[in-house]
C-alpha positions in Angstrom: -52.5 13.7 -28.4 -49.9 13.0 -26.3 -47.6 9.8 -27.4 -45.5 8.0 -24.9 -43.3 5.1 -25.7 -43.2 2.7 -22.6 -41.1 -0.6 -22.9 -41.3 -3.3 -20.1 -44.2 -3.6 -17.6 -46.6 -0.9 -17.5 -48.3 -0.5 -14.3 -51.8 1.7 -14.5 -54.4 2.4 -11.9 -57.2 5.5 -11.0 -60.1 6.3 -8.9 -58.2 5.8 -5.6 -59.9 9.2 -4.4 -57.3 9.6 -1.3 -58.1 12.1 1.1 -58.2 12.6 5.0 -61.0 10.3 5.6 -59.6 7.3 4.0 -56.6 5.9 5.8 -57.3 2.2 5.1 -57.4 3.2 1.1 -54.3 5.0 2.2 -52.5 1.7 3.4 -53.9 -0.5 0.3 -52.5 2.7 -2.0 -49.1 2.9 -0.5 -48.5 -1.3 -0.4 -49.4 -0.8 -4.0 -46.9 2.0 -4.8 -44.1 -0.3 -3.1 -45.1 -3.4 -5.0 -45.1 -0.9 -8.4 -41.5 0.5 -7.3 -40.4 -3.6 -7.1 -42.2 -4.8 -10.3 -42.8 -2.5 -12.8 -40.6 -0.5 -14.8 -43.4 2.7 -14.6 -46.2 3.5 -13.6 -49.2 5.6 -14.4 -52.1 6.9 -12.1 -54.8 7.8 -14.6 -57.0 10.3 -12.4 -58.7 11.0 -9.5 -55.7 10.0 -7.2 -57.1 12.2 -4.9 -61.1 13.0 -4.4 -60.3 16.6 -4.5 -58.3 19.3 -5.5 -58.3 23.2 -4.7 -54.4 23.9 -6.4 -50.9 23.0 -6.4 -50.2 25.9 -4.4 -52.4 25.4 -1.3 -51.4 21.0 -1.5 -47.8 22.2 -1.6 -47.5 25.3 0.9 -49.5 24.1 3.5 -49.4 20.1 3.4 -51.6 18.6 6.0 -50.1 15.2 7.4 -52.5 12.9 5.2 -50.8 14.2 2.3 -47.4 14.5 3.3 -47.5 10.6 3.9 -48.9 10.2 0.0 -46.5 13.0 -1.3 -43.4 11.0 0.3 -44.9 7.2 -1.1 -45.0 8.7 -4.4 -41.8 10.5 -4.4 -40.4 7.2 -3.3 -41.8 4.9 -5.9 -40.7 7.5 -8.7 -37.5 7.7 -7.9 -37.4 3.9 -8.5 -39.3 4.4 -11.7 -41.0 6.4 -13.9 -44.4 7.9 -12.5 -46.8 9.7 -13.7 -49.6 11.6 -12.8 -53.1 11.7 -14.8 -56.1 14.2 -14.3 -59.6 13.0 -13.4 -63.1 14.8 -12.7 -62.0 15.2 -9.2 -57.8 16.7 -9.4 -58.3 18.3 -12.8 -56.3 20.8 -11.2 -53.2 19.0 -10.3 -49.9 20.3 -12.6 -46.7 20.9 -13.7 -45.8 22.4 -10.2 -46.9 18.6 -8.2 -45.4 16.6 -11.0 -42.0 18.5 -10.8 -42.6 18.6 -6.7 -43.0 14.3 -6.9 -40.1 13.6 -9.8 -43.2 12.6 -11.5 -44.8 13.4 -15.2 -48.1 15.0 -15.9 -50.0 12.7 -17.9 -52.1 13.7 -20.7 -55.6 13.7 -21.0 -55.8 11.5 -24.1 -52.3 9.3 -24.3 -51.5 6.9 -27.3 -49.0 4.5 -25.5 -46.5 2.8 -27.4 -46.2 -0.6 -25.6 -44.0 -3.6 -26.8 -47.0 -5.2 -27.6 -49.1 -2.7 -29.2 -50.7 0.9 -29.2 -53.1 1.5 -26.7 -55.2 4.7 -25.9 -54.9 5.3 -22.2 -57.1 8.6 -20.5 -59.4 9.0 -17.5 -62.7 8.2 -19.1 -64.7 10.4 -18.7 -64.7 12.2 -21.9 -66.6 9.1 -23.4 -69.5 9.3 -21.2 -71.5 11.6 -23.6 -74.9 10.7 -22.5 -74.0 12.7 -19.4 -74.6 16.0 -21.0 -74.9 18.3 -18.1 -71.8 16.7 -16.4 -69.7 17.1 -20.1 -70.9 21.4 -20.1 -69.8 21.3 -15.9 -66.4 20.1 -17.5 -65.8 22.5 -20.7 -67.1 25.3 -17.9 -64.2 24.3 -15.1 -61.7 22.9 -17.6 -61.6 26.6 -19.7 -58.2 28.6 -18.4 -60.1 31.3 -17.5 -62.7 29.4 -15.4 -59.3 28.0 -13.3 -57.3 31.2 -13.4 -60.2 32.5 -11.2 -60.6 29.9 -8.8 -57.4 29.8 -8.1 -56.5 33.2 -7.7 -59.6 32.7 -4.4 -58.7 32.1 -1.2 -58.4 28.7 0.3 -61.4 29.1 2.1 -63.4 30.0 -0.6 -61.9 27.0 -2.7 -62.9 24.6 -0.4 -66.4 26.3 0.1 -66.7 26.0 -3.9 -65.1 22.7 -4.1 -67.2 21.1 -1.3 -70.6 22.6 -2.8 -69.1 21.2 -6.2 -68.9 17.6 -5.1 -72.5 17.5 -2.7 -73.8 18.7 -5.9 -72.1 16.4 -8.1 -73.4 13.0 -5.7 -76.5 14.1 -6.1 -77.3 14.0 -9.1 -75.6 10.8 -9.6 -78.5 9.5 -7.3 -80.9 10.4 -10.1 -79.6 9.6 -13.1 -79.7 6.5 -14.7 -76.7 3.6 -15.0 -76.0 4.0 -18.0 -76.2 7.7 -18.3 -72.9 7.9 -16.3 -71.6 4.5 -18.5 -69.7 5.4 -21.7 -71.5 5.7 -24.8 -70.5 3.3 -27.2 -70.6 5.0 -30.2 -68.1 7.8 -28.6 -66.0 4.5 -27.7 -66.0 3.7 -31.6 -65.0 6.5 -32.6 -62.0 6.7 -30.1 -61.1 3.5 -31.4 -61.2 4.8 -35.3 -60.0 7.7 -34.7 -56.6 6.9 -33.2 -56.7 3.4 -34.9 -56.0 0.8 -32.0 -57.4 -1.9 -30.6 -56.5 -1.4 -26.7 -58.4 1.0 -25.2 -57.5 1.6 -20.9 -59.9 4.3 -18.9 -61.1 4.6 -15.0 -64.0 6.5 -14.3 -66.7 4.5 -14.2 -66.2 2.2 -11.6 -67.0 -0.7 -13.4 -64.1 -2.5 -13.5 -63.6 -5.8 -16.6 -62.1 -6.5 -19.9 -64.7 -5.5 -22.6 -63.9 -7.4 -26.2 -65.9 -6.9 -28.7 -66.0 -6.9 -33.3 -66.0 -3.3 -33.7 -65.3 -1.6 -36.9 -61.7 -1.7 -36.8 -61.9 -5.3 -35.6 -61.1 -7.4 -32.6 -61.1 -4.8 -29.6 -60.7 -5.1 -25.8 -62.0 -2.2 -23.5 -60.2 -1.9 -20.5 -62.1 -0.7 -17.3 -59.5 0.5 -14.4 -61.4 -0.4 -10.7 -61.7 2.2 -8.4 -60.7 2.0 -4.7 -62.2 2.0 -1.2 -61.5 0.4 1.7 -62.7 2.9 4.3 -66.2 1.6 3.1 -68.2 -1.6 2.2 -67.8 -3.0 -0.4 -64.3 -2.9 -0.6 -62.3 -2.8 -3.8 -59.2 -2.0 -5.7 -57.0 -3.0 -8.2 -54.9 -2.3 -11.6 -53.9 -2.9 -14.9 -50.9 -4.1 -15.9 -49.9 -4.8 -19.6 -46.6 -6.8 -20.1 -44.8 -9.7 -22.5 -48.9 -11.6 -21.7 -51.3 -8.9 -22.7 -53.5 -6.8 -20.8 -54.9 -8.0 -17.6 -56.5 -6.6 -14.5 -55.3 -7.3 -10.8 -57.8 -7.3 -7.7 -57.1 -6.3 -4.0 -59.2 -7.4 -1.0 
């Protein structure tokens, strides 16, 4: 597990799912980046920044106009405050090449964040959805270095076809799964609290923003679920978490 010490005001967002067909979402996220650069001391993007990612090489060598705009805004924000980009289940192939290009840092899968107020565990969140056994098997497969090496050795067209197929299959399987299967498992969350010795966990992935407070095995616990973003399809939604002297809170966009 990575450790990260960040003083001051920290903003966190996740699940923006940017792509060529999300201009309205991009507009809101662009505003958000400007606000983060002006009001935060650090920004953590905790995965699924992009709806798909087939390799840093493709994105950096032949950048389409919509992505060039995103890169420009991220670079501008990273020139003002430290920015960390995290990998989610859609963009897990983001790597150090992209982070370096943006002037940002690559966020670890699970990070112990030391703030001025407390220690907090930050992750994308899919690791806690242990009831979704088929997804966990798929994750182990695609995150294996050998699998990734083979995929990244393929041509761009083949990579796109595989990514499109995987996305369609994922959407189809989600429609057939019970809601609880795609949410976090309570025991997995309790184990995370106990393993890391913290009272606050922040994650995205589930698209169920809330602040859950429970009296758990290690005392009073707080699980903060980051909002997902979509301003191209109703219902419109988006938001982020703020960590500062007031504690941890969620801010919503409409």
